C-alpha positions in Angstrom: 38.6 31.5 -0.3 40.1 28.1 -0.8 38.0 25.9 -2.1 37.9 22.5 -3.2 35.4 19.8 -5.1 35.4 16.2 -4.0 33.5 14.0 -6.3 32.9 10.3 -5.2 33.6 7.3 -7.6 29.8 6.4 -8.9 30.6 3.3 -6.5 30.7 5.0 -3.7 27.3 6.2 -4.6 27.7 9.5 -2.2 26.7 12.9 -2.6 29.7 15.6 -4.9 31.1 18.1 -1.9 32.5 21.8 -2.5 34.8 22.8 1.1 35.8 26.4 1.7 36.7 28.1 3.7 39.7 31.1 4.2 42.2 29.2 6.0 41.7 25.4 4.0 44.5 23.3 3.7 44.7 20.5 2.4 47.8 17.7 3.1 47.9 14.3 2.9 48.7 12.0 6.3 50.1 7.8 5.2 46.7 7.2 3.1 44.5 9.1 3.8 43.4 12.9 1.9 42.9 16.0 5.3 41.3 19.1 4.4 41.6 21.0 8.2 41.3 24.9 9.1 42.7 27.1 12.3 40.2 25.0 14.4 41.1 21.7 13.0 40.5 18.5 10.8 36.8 19.6 8.1 37.1 16.4 6.7 39.3 13.2 5.6 39.2 10.8 3.0 41.0 7.8 2.9 42.5 7.2 -0.4 41.1 3.6 -0.6 37.6 5.5 -1.2 38.6 6.4 -4.5 36.8 10.0 -4.8 38.3 13.3 -6.9 39.9 15.8 -4.7 40.7 19.3 -6.8 41.1 22.6 -6.2 38.6 25.3 -7.9 39.1 28.7 -6.5 41.7 31.3 -8.1 45.4 30.8 -6.4 46.4 34.5 -5.6 49.5 35.4 -7.4 52.9 34.3 -5.4 51.5 31.9 -3.4 51.8 28.0 -4.4 49.6 26.0 -3.9 50.5 24.1 -0.7 50.6 27.3 1.2 
């Protein structure tokens, strides 16, 4: 299962989150990081927010991170 850890900067005072789904994909659209699945957008984070996004699942052998 594809999973991403979203860590917000201390100044944002927001909780960190793990987003996971079998069909989850991370794309960059303009200045936004967009996590989406087969049903559409799950979460969109603007680049100016200072969040860090890290993939935390194991990538299957023979598959690249983007697809």
